[in-house]
GUTOR-912740 format. One line per 5 residues: number of its first residue (from 0); for each residue x, y, z of N, C-alpha, C. Coordinates in nm, 4 decimals, padded with zeros to 6 digits. Example, Ala and Ser with C-alpha at 12.3 -4.5 7.8 and 13.67 -1.06 7.14 Angstrom:
0 = 01.3190:-00.5690:00.7800:01.2300:-00.4500:00.7800:01.3200:-00.3300:00.7800 ~ 01.2850:-00.2250:00.7080:01.3670:-00.1060:00.7140:01.2900:00.0030:00.7870
This chain:
0 = -07.6074:-05.2563:00.8539:-07.6546:-05.4085:00.8590:-07.6328:-05.4352:00.7324 ~ -07.6091:-05.5894:00.7300:-07.5937:-05.6520:00.6010:-07.6570:-05.7697:00.6416 ~ -07.7170:-05.8583:00.5381:-07.7709:-05.9979:00.5124:-07.7423:-06.0720:00.4075 ~ -07.7855:-06.2080:00.4037:-07.7903:-06.2651:00.2807:-07.8484:-06.4053:00.2730 ~ -07.9159:-06.4353:00.1803:-07.9628:-06.5487:00.1873:-07.9077:-06.6471:00.0700
5 = -07.8316:-06.7269:00.0411:-07.7991:-06.7657:-00.0840:-07.7378:-06.6742:-00.1664 ~ -07.8094:-06.6358:-00.3046:-07.7300:-06.5299:-00.4273:-07.8219:-06.4132:-00.3694 ~ -07.8662:-06.3861:-00.2892:-07.9065:-06.2660:-00.2244:-07.8475:-06.1795:-00.1105 ~ -07.8100:-06.0676:-00.1351:-07.7230:-05.9911:-00.0485:-07.8076:-05.8599:-00.0434 ~ -07.7998:-05.8168:00.0836:-07.8645:-05.7026:00.1237:-07.8147:-05.6316:00.2204
10 = -07.7794:-05.4820:00.1826:-07.6970:-05.3775:00.2610:-07.8104:-05.2493:00.3376 ~ -07.8223:-05.2575:00.4445:-07.9068:-05.1324:00.4843:-07.8413:-05.0367:00.5570 ~ -07.8729:-04.8956:00.5184:-07.8115:-04.8280:00.6020:-07.8983:-04.7251:00.6122 ~ -07.9126:-04.6801:00.7973:-08.0213:-04.5823:00.8377:-07.9638:-04.4812:00.8871 ~ -08.0538:-04.3697:00.9109:-08.0269:-04.2083:00.9798:-08.1290:-04.1656:01.0205
15 = -08.0388:-04.0453:01.0843:-08.1539:-03.9281:01.0801:-08.1082:-03.8167:01.0529 ~ -08.2211:-03.7740:00.9725:-08.1593:-03.6199:00.8895:-08.2828:-03.5153:00.9137 ~ -08.2443:-03.3858:00.9714:-08.3612:-03.2932:00.9864:-08.4550:-03.3700:01.0430 ~ -08.4412:-03.4338:01.1391:-08.5333:-03.5058:01.2711:-08.5939:-03.5985:01.1983 ~ -08.5780:-03.6111:01.0884:-08.6576:-03.7756:01.0114:-08.5672:-03.8779:00.9694
20 = -08.6205:-03.9927:01.0148:-08.5229:-04.1238:00.9871:-08.5466:-04.1446:00.8405 ~ -08.4413:-04.2113:00.7932:-08.4120:-04.2311:00.6238:-08.3652:-04.3842:00.6293 ~ -08.4140:-04.4819:00.5472:-08.3384:-04.5990:00.5400:-08.2937:-04.6017:00.3591 ~ -08.1795:-04.6720:00.3548:-08.0823:-04.6818:00.2261:-08.1090:-04.8484:00.2049 ~ -08.1449:-04.8823:00.1196:-08.0973:-05.0430:00.0843:-08.0800:-05.0643:-00.0077
25 = -07.9532:-05.1415:-00.0270:-07.8690:-05.2171:-00.1284:-07.9065:-05.3416:-00.1778 ~ -07.9711:-05.3836:-00.2308:-08.0244:-05.5356:-00.3283:-07.9525:-05.6131:-00.4130 ~ -07.8763:-05.7114:-00.3867:-07.7548:-05.7307:-00.4901:-07.8019:-05.8833:-00.4961 ~ -07.8434:-05.9166:-00.6193:-07.8992:-06.0935:-00.6875:-07.7829:-06.1132:-00.7725 ~ -07.7852:-06.2483:-00.7976:-07.7060:-06.3110:-00.8570:-07.6307:-06.4059:-00.8400
30 = -07.5129:-06.4646:-00.9180:-07.4452:-06.5825:-00.9428:-07.3000:-06.5334:-00.9523 ~ -07.2309:-06.6100:-00.9651:-07.0751:-06.5766:-00.9799:-07.0812:-06.5125:-01.1657 ~ -07.1303:-06.5163:-01.2036:-07.1326:-06.4314:-01.3644:-07.0735:-06.5122:-01.4419 ~ -07.1191:-06.4736:-01.5916:-07.0370:-06.5104:-01.6711:-06.8915:-06.4742:-01.7206 ~ -06.8294:-06.5531:-01.7578:-06.6803:-06.5569:-01.8164:-06.6791:-06.5223:-01.9622
35 = -06.6704:-06.3797:-01.9891:-06.6531:-06.3177:-02.1572:-06.5839:-06.4238:-02.2417 ~ -06.6729:-06.4623:-02.3135:-06.5793:-06.5591:-02.4186:-06.5660:-06.7144:-02.3875 ~ -06.5987:-06.7362:-02.2625:-06.5712:-06.8740:-02.1988:-06.6651:-06.9639:-02.1851 ~ -06.7771:-06.9153:-02.1039:-06.9150:-07.0091:-02.0579:-06.9808:-07.0640:-02.1912 ~ -07.0150:-06.9847:-02.2331:-07.0807:-07.0218:-02.3933:-06.9737:-07.1306:-02.4480
40 = -06.8700:-07.0607:-02.4957:-06.7839:-07.1654:-02.5699:-06.7395:-07.3207:-02.5421 ~ -06.7632:-07.2993:-02.3709:-06.7227:-07.4303:-02.3111:-06.8291:-07.4854:-02.3136 ~ -06.9539:-07.4568:-02.3140:-07.0683:-07.5100:-02.2728:-07.0982:-07.5970:-02.4332 ~ -07.0597:-07.5200:-02.5507:-07.0955:-07.5757:-02.6703:-06.9344:-07.6958:-02.6790 ~ -06.8360:-07.6960:-02.6373:-06.7477:-07.8015:-02.6562:-06.7704:-07.9185:-02.5598
45 = -06.8533:-07.8683:-02.4458:-06.9297:-08.0052:-02.3838:-07.0175:-08.0844:-02.4498 ~ -07.0904:-07.9939:-02.5170:-07.2063:-08.0652:-02.5513:-07.1476:-08.1330:-02.7051 ~ -07.0251:-08.0838:-02.7316:-07.0195:-08.1801:-02.8679:-06.9615:-08.3000:-02.8331 ~ -06.8804:-08.3161:-02.7066:-06.7694:-08.3869:-02.6499:-06.8980:-08.5066:-02.6083 ~ -07.0091:-08.4621:-02.5525:-07.1022:-08.5655:-02.4716:-07.2081:-08.5871:-02.6219
50 = -07.1799:-08.5667:-02.7126:-07.2548:-08.5884:-02.8718:-07.4000:-08.5387:-02.8657 ~ -07.4241:-08.4554:-02.8213:-07.5547:-08.3559:-02.8444:-07.5376:-08.2499:-02.9208 ~ -07.4205:-08.2629:-02.9786:-07.4191:-08.1582:-03.1207:-07.3027:-08.1947:-03.1844 ~ -07.3536:-08.1773:-03.3404:-07.2493:-08.2237:-03.4271:-07.1236:-08.1298:-03.4331 ~ -07.0422:-08.1366:-03.4893:-06.9063:-08.0316:-03.5197:-06.9808:-07.8967:-03.5669
55 = -07.0279:-07.9238:-03.6860:-07.1022:-07.8085:-03.7694:-07.1991:-07.7255:-03.6710 ~ -07.2538:-07.7890:-03.5567:-07.3708:-07.7150:-03.4890:-07.2825:-07.6231:-03.3776 ~ -07.1861:-07.7406:-03.3332:-07.0997:-07.6609:-03.2179:-07.0235:-07.5398:-03.2497 ~ -06.9860:-07.5168:-03.3762:-06.9345:-07.4089:-03.4536:-07.0637:-07.3097:-03.5096 ~ -07.1473:-07.3364:-03.5374:-07.3001:-07.2478:-03.5001:-07.3156:-07.1948:-03.3814
60 = -07.3271:-07.2586:-03.3027:-07.3369:-07.2385:-03.1696:-07.2318:-07.1307:-03.1195 ~ -07.1174:-07.1583:-03.1356:-07.0109:-07.0776:-03.1122:-07.0046:-06.8972:-03.1555 ~ -07.0410:-06.9386:-03.2952:-07.0720:-06.8006:-03.3504:-07.1549:-06.7350:-03.3186 ~ -07.2673:-06.7800:-03.2689:-07.3882:-06.6828:-03.2279:-07.3490:-06.6373:-03.0762 ~ -07.2642:-06.7533:-03.0200:-07.2456:-06.6924:-02.8682:-07.1359:-06.5504:-02.8726
65 = -07.0477:-06.5762:-03.0130:-06.9427:-06.4792:-02.9976:-07.0420:-06.3220:-03.0341 ~ -07.1212:-06.3384:-03.1351:-07.2105:-06.2617:-03.1856:-07.2818:-06.1754:-03.0952 ~ -07.3139:-06.2591:-02.9651:-07.3962:-06.2025:-02.8681:-07.2879:-06.1239:-02.7660 ~ -07.2016:-06.2092:-02.7465:-07.0997:-06.1214:-02.6696:-07.0181:-06.0175:-02.7337 ~ -07.0234:-05.9945:-02.8417:-06.9745:-05.8755:-02.9008:-07.0468:-05.7451:-02.8823
70 = -07.2003:-05.7993:-02.8885:-07.2834:-05.7116:-02.8882:-07.3020:-05.6357:-02.7481 ~ -07.2991:-05.7213:-02.6507:-07.2873:-05.6599:-02.5233:-07.1368:-05.5860:-02.4857 ~ -07.0623:-05.6685:-02.5468:-06.9158:-05.5338:-02.4915:-06.9417:-05.4177:-02.5703 ~ -07.0235:-05.3969:-02.6846:-06.9986:-05.2748:-02.7632:-07.1342:-05.1965:-02.6653 ~ -07.2162:-05.2347:-02.6107:-07.3114:-05.1856:-02.5297:-07.2579:-05.0929:-02.4210
75 = -07.1921:-05.2077:-02.3559:-07.1062:-05.1720:-02.2075:-06.9887:-05.0658:-02.2592 ~ -06.9329:-05.0827:-02.3611:-06.8140:-04.9905:-02.3834:-06.9006:-04.8524:-02.4065 ~ -06.9950:-04.8386:-02.4688:-07.0654:-04.7184:-02.4914:-07.1186:-04.6419:-02.3472 ~ -07.1519:-04.7234:-02.2675:-07.2142:-04.6995:-02.1229:-07.1230:-04.6203:-02.0974 ~ -06.9644:-04.7045:-02.0398:-06.8889:-04.6525:-02.0117:-06.8009:-04.5127:-02.0724
80 = -06.8157:-04.4851:-02.2110:-06.7685:-04.4024:-02.2313:-06.8828:-04.2558:-02.1960 ~ -06.9919:-04.3182:-02.1930:-07.1066:-04.1904:-02.1451:-07.0604:-04.1810:-01.9938 ~ -07.0333:-04.2937:-01.9169:-07.0311:-04.2348:-01.7798:-06.8925:-04.1611:-01.7823 ~ -06.7772:-04.1862:-01.8526:-06.6760:-04.1121:-01.8089:-06.7115:-03.9661:-01.8496 ~ -06.7809:-03.9187:-01.9718:-06.7997:-03.8147:-02.0285:-06.8996:-03.7310:-01.9111
85 = -06.9403:-03.7979:-01.8570:-07.0410:-03.7362:-01.7652:-06.9897:-03.7118:-01.5932 ~ -06.9050:-03.7733:-01.5461:-06.7848:-03.7551:-01.4654:-06.6740:-03.6705:-01.4942 ~ -06.6654:-03.6344:-01.5856:-06.5407:-03.5431:-01.6163:-06.6159:-03.4013:-01.6418 ~ -06.7510:-03.3693:-01.6453:-06.8128:-03.2678:-01.6789:-06.8441:-03.2259:-01.5617 ~ -06.8664:-03.3155:-01.4142:-06.9123:-03.2711:-01.3137:-06.8015:-03.1674:-01.2360
């Protein structure tokens, strides 16, 4: 069975094991997601075009966005590496 409301998705699995009923639910929530190196940079350029930011402020914001992106990519790469090691040892 599955259902959804807006950005919330639910998938439920049910069954009978050793005369006991069980239910497993997966719940997913979110939006389209961010695009690495795009959304934050696009926002900075849009804010500059709308005269919300100066050229210097746009570059400062782009630098911050890039630093955050790099940090998260490094964390994800480390987790992927750990998972690869785990899978290979099983």
